[in-house]
N, C-alpha and C positions, 0 to 999 in steps of 0.2 A: 767165437771171441773171447779169448781170456782177459781177465784184469787182474791188475794187483796192487792192492790197499793196503797200503799201510797205516797204522793207526797206531798214533805216538800219544803216549798217556804225557798231561803236563807235568812242569816240574814243580817240586814243592813249595807250599803254602800255610802260611800260621794254620789253617783249619786243618790240613790233613797233619801238621807235626802235633795239633790239639786234641787229636781224634774226634773234629766236632762237623757237623753235616755240613757242606758247603752253602756258604753265605754269600756268594761271590766274593771273596776277600782276592786280593791280588796276590802276584808271587810274592816270596820272601826274599829277600835280597842275594838270599844262598841260592834259590830257586833261581831266579835271574841269571846270577855269574854263571852256573852249572848249562843253563839253556845256550847263553850266548857263548860258553866254550863249544859246545856242542854245532852252534852255526856252520854252514858249508860240508857237514860231514854227510847230508843228507845226499841219496843219486836225484839225477834229474829225473821231476816229476809232469805228468799231463795235466795234473788237477788238484787242487787244493781245497779242503775244507777245513773249517775251525768252528766247534762248539762256542755255541755265544758266553759262555761264564769269560769274564777277568783271567782267570788265570789260564785258560786255552789262547784266548787271544793274545796275551803277551808272551807265551811261550811261543806261540807261533812268529809274531813279531822278531824274539830273541834269535829266533833259529832263521832269520831271513828269507821267511815264509811270506806271501803274497799277503798284505793285511785286509785288501779289498776283497779276500775269496767270500765264496758263497758259506753261508750259514750248513754248520755240520751239525748231526742230531745233539740236541741238548742233554746235559746227564739226566739220570732220575729222580723227579719231581719226591721229595720227602716231605711235601705239606707241613706241616705246623711242626715237625721237629728239624726245619732249615734254621740253619748257625746253631742248635744246641749241640752240645759234646754228646758223647757214647754213653759216658759217667752220667750226665742228667738225664738224659732218653732212660737209661736203667734205672735209676731211680724213681723217678716218676712214672713210668709206663712200662714194668716189666714184663709182665704179660705180652702186653702189645709188642713190644720188641720181640721176644722169644718165638712169637708168631709169626712177623715177618720174618725173622732170620729163618725159620722152618716149613715155609708154607708160601710160594713163589706167586700163589693166586691173590694174597691177600696185601692189604692197604692200610692198615691200622692207622697211618699218620693223614690218611684223607688225602693222599696223592697217589702215585702208582704205583701199581704191583711189579712184581722182577718179570711175570710170566706179561703183561703189558708194555714193559720196558724190551725185554726179551724178541717180541713181537713187532715192535716201531722198529729196533734195528735191522731184524732182517726184511722189512721193507725196504728200509733205506741201504742196506747191503745190494737188495737183490733189484731194487731199482735205480737209484743215483749212481749207486758207485760200481754196478755191472754194466753200463752203459760207457764206461771211461775205457778205451783201449790204451795199455800201457800202465804205467805205475802211477799211483796217486794217492798223497796224504791227506789223513785228517786228524788233525789237534782236537783229541775230544777225552771227555771226561773218563777216569778208569772203568767206571759201571758200563763205557760204550763197549769200551774192549773185553768185560767179560761177558757182555750180551754177546756181542759177537763172536765170539769163541764160542758160548755153551751152541748159538745155532749151527755157526759152521759145522760143528763136528757131532751137529746132534744128539748132543749129550743132554741128559738130564736136567731142566732146571735148576734144582736141587744143587746141581754142580756150580751155580753162581757165586755162592760165596765161598768156594774153595779154589779160584783161581785170582792168584795176588797178581795185581798190574803196580810194579812198583813208578815211581815216579818218571816222569822223561826216560820211559822207554819204546820201545816201536816192536809191535805186532805184526805180522803181515798175512795178508789173506791174498791166495791168489785162486783164479777160478773164473766162475759167471754164475750168473744166477741158477739158486738151484743144488749147487755142488762147489764147495769152496776147499781149499785146503788152509793147514792154519802153520807159521813159522812163528813160534813162542816167541814175548818178548826178549829184546838186549837193551844193553844201555848204548843212549846214542853217543856217539864219540869216540866210543870202546869197539877194538877191532872183533869181528866176528867169533874169533875163537876162546874169547877171554870168558 
């Protein structure tokens, strides 16, 4: 059975603009406007998942996706860094930040490691997502898209930080549990050839 899972990153929020670890802030006016403009551009889907953050829920709603969708995988737990800006963490805990960015097994913030996130996302992908025939959509945090891409390609976890996931883009995985192909991000509402 072949499944297609379209992972959509949320539209822009204040946390993203300020390079701040997400603290469940909503979309900003620009992000909401762009998400609404992209409504109706998605192909028909069999199933929808939405991560529990405000910006994912608001993006899904603006895109016209079912607001009663099952919960998708949550974002990376950054522990005590939640809500802090990257500059603040750099000033207060430079060694811890450097360790976290270079060692996928580490979680100096007291939350989740990149390794643990990648494993969690693969379990979701090979479990829930692989059970849906046809195309499904998951509006998820950018780090979920990174983790899914790393695991789908069999890339080293060190590649996690080298994958850019712009706001309101789609990345599609096709295949089945244990073997996925990746079509990397395109902007929603833009022609495929742009």
